[in-house]
C-alpha positions as CSV (number, residue, x, y, z in Angstrom):
1,M,0.0,0.0,0.0
2,N,1.5,3.3,-1.0
3,P,1.2,6.2,1.4
4,P,-0.4,9.4,0.1
5,D,1.8,12.1,-1.1
6,G,1.4,13.9,2.3
7,N,3.4,11.2,4.0
8,R,6.3,11.2,1.5
9,I,9.8,12.1,2.5
10,E,12.0,13.1,-0.5
11,V,15.8,13.3,-0.5
12,R,17.9,14.5,-3.4
13,L,21.5,13.1,-3.6
14,R,24.2,12.8,-6.2
15,E,24.7,9.2,-5.5
16,L,23.3,6.5,-3.1
17,A,26.5,6.4,-1.0
18,Q,25.6,9.8,0.3
19,L,22.7,8.4,2.2
20,F,25.1,6.2,4.3
21,N,27.9,6.9,6.6
22,S,31.0,6.6,4.6
23,M,33.1,5.8,7.7
24,D,31.1,2.8,8.6
25,P,33.0,-0.4,7.6
26,S,29.9,-2.6,8.1
27,P,28.3,-4.5,5.2
28,F,25.8,-2.5,3.3
29,I,22.7,-3.8,5.1
30,D,24.2,-3.0,8.5
31,R,25.5,0.5,7.7
32,D,24.5,3.6,9.6
33,L,22.8,6.3,7.8
34,D,24.8,9.6,7.3
35,A,24.1,11.8,10.3
36,A,22.8,14.7,8.1
37,A,20.6,12.4,6.1
38,E,19.1,10.8,9.3
39,E,18.4,14.2,10.8
40,F,16.7,15.3,7.6
41,I,14.6,12.2,7.4
42,V,13.7,12.1,11.2
43,S,12.8,15.8,11.3
44,W,10.7,15.6,8.2
45,A,8.9,12.6,9.5
46,R,8.1,14.4,12.8
47,E,6.2,17.0,10.7
48,L,4.0,14.4,9.0
49,P,0.7,13.1,10.1
50,H,1.1,10.3,12.7
51,K,-1.7,8.0,11.6
52,E,-0.4,6.8,8.2
53,E,2.7,5.0,7.0
54,L,5.7,6.8,5.6
55,E,7.6,6.6,2.3
56,L,11.1,7.7,1.6
57,V,11.7,8.5,-2.0
58,V,15.5,9.0,-2.8
59,H,16.2,11.0,-6.0
60,L,19.6,10.2,-7.4
61,A,21.6,12.1,-10.1
62,T,23.7,8.9,-10.8
63,P,22.2,5.4,-11.0
64,P,23.2,3.0,-8.4
65,T,24.2,-0.7,-8.9
66,E,21.2,-3.0,-8.9
67,E,22.5,-4.8,-5.8
68,R,22.6,-1.5,-3.8
69,K,19.3,-0.2,-5.2
70,D,17.6,-3.5,-4.2
71,G,19.2,-3.5,-0.7
72,T,18.5,0.1,0.2
73,Q,15.0,-0.4,1.6
74,E,16.2,-3.2,3.8
75,A,19.3,-1.3,4.9
76,V,17.2,1.9,5.8
77,R,14.6,-0.2,7.6
78,H,17.3,-2.2,9.4
79,Y,19.0,1.1,10.5
80,F,15.8,2.6,12.0
81,A,14.7,-0.7,13.5
82,S,18.1,-0.9,15.4
83,R,17.6,2.8,16.5
84,K,14.1,1.9,17.6
85,D,15.5,-0.9,19.8
86,M,18.0,1.5,21.4
87,K,15.2,4.0,22.1
88,R,13.2,1.2,23.7
89,R,16.1,0.3,25.9
90,E,16.5,4.1,26.8
91,L,12.8,4.2,27.8
92,R,13.1,1.1,29.9
93,L,16.2,2.5,31.7
94,L,14.5,5.8,32.3
95,L,11.4,4.1,33.8
96,R,13.7,1.9,35.9
97,R,15.6,5.0,37.1
98,G,12.2,6.5,37.9
99,R,11.1,3.6,40.0
100,F,14.4,3.6,41.9
101,S,14.2,7.3,42.4
102,L,10.7,7.1,43.6
103,F,11.6,4.4,46.1
104,I,14.5,6.5,47.4
105,G,12.4,9.7,47.4
106,V,9.5,8.2,49.3
107,F,11.8,6.7,51.9
108,F,13.6,10.1,52.3
109,L,10.3,11.9,52.5
110,A,9.0,9.6,55.2
111,A,12.3,10.1,57.0
112,C,12.0,13.9,56.7
113,F,8.4,13.8,58.0
114,G,9.5,11.5,60.9
115,L,12.4,13.9,61.8
116,S,10.0,16.8,61.5
117,E,7.8,15.2,64.2
118,L,10.8,14.9,66.5
119,A,11.8,18.5,65.7
120,E,8.5,19.7,66.8
121,R,9.0,18.2,70.2
122,A,12.6,19.4,70.7
123,P,13.3,21.8,73.5
124,L,14.3,24.7,71.1
125,E,10.8,26.1,70.8
126,R,11.9,29.1,68.7
127,W,13.4,26.9,65.9
128,N,10.9,23.9,66.0
129,E,8.6,25.2,63.4
130,F,11.5,26.4,61.2
131,I,13.3,23.1,61.3
132,S,10.0,21.1,60.9
133,L,9.0,23.1,57.7
134,G,12.5,22.9,56.4
135,L,12.5,19.1,56.6
136,H,9.1,19.0,54.9
137,I,10.4,21.1,52.0
138,V,13.6,19.0,51.7
139,G,11.5,15.8,51.7
140,W,9.3,17.1,48.9
141,V,12.2,18.5,46.9
142,A,13.7,14.9,47.0
143,M,10.5,13.8,45.2
144,W,11.2,16.2,42.3
145,R,13.2,13.8,40.1
146,P,10.8,10.8,40.2
147,I,7.9,13.1,39.7
148,E,9.7,14.7,36.7
149,I,10.5,11.4,35.2
150,F,6.9,10.0,35.5
151,L,5.2,13.2,34.4
152,Y,7.4,14.6,31.8
153,D,10.6,12.8,30.8
154,W,9.2,9.6,29.4
155,W,6.8,11.2,26.9
156,P,9.4,12.4,24.4
157,V,11.4,9.2,24.6
158,R,8.2,7.2,23.9
159,S,7.3,9.6,21.0
160,D,10.8,9.1,19.5
161,W,10.4,5.3,19.9
162,R,7.1,5.3,18.0
163,L,8.5,7.5,15.2
164,L,11.5,5.2,14.8
165,G,9.0,2.3,14.5
166,R,7.2,4.1,11.6
167,L,10.5,4.9,10.0
168,A,11.5,1.2,10.3
169,R,8.4,0.2,8.4
170,M,8.6,2.8,5.7
171,R,8.7,2.0,2.0
172,V,11.9,3.2,0.3
173,S,12.1,3.8,-3.3
174,I,14.9,5.1,-5.6
175,V,14.3,7.4,-8.5
176,A,17.4,7.6,-10.7
177,P,18.2,8.0,-14.4
178,T,18.5,4.8,-16.3
179,G,21.8,4.0,-17.7
């Protein structure tokens, strides 16, 4: 099924080799994309509607070999699939860090509230309320990081993971002069 023109990403290059990192010694199928090409494709894909599949059209000035032309879709999909797996691991690690931070934060908050109760009974009556409120504030500040992770930090990582999944499924076609 071809995506509508609205979900087409078009790249114009002199030759197919420009799409891939020239420093990467891996076989063609395992090659990384060129950083500039990847950034261009990903940033364009972010702007497109999220509901439909994507298509990458690579316009070339010089025709590639048939072997490279046939393997391009698989190489591009493989690259974005491996990036998707890395982003999934990043999300899992972030959520694990969030759970660990939450555990520490709740424990520290409970300790601060306990110490606050002790401070209110201390013989230094002028400072009791000051110390008690300070411990409450410090305890809640310790909860900042887990709250930040679970409310804000995971959304962009999940969004990138989904986008990379769409890019890993996208159809890739080559348009080049015959010859």
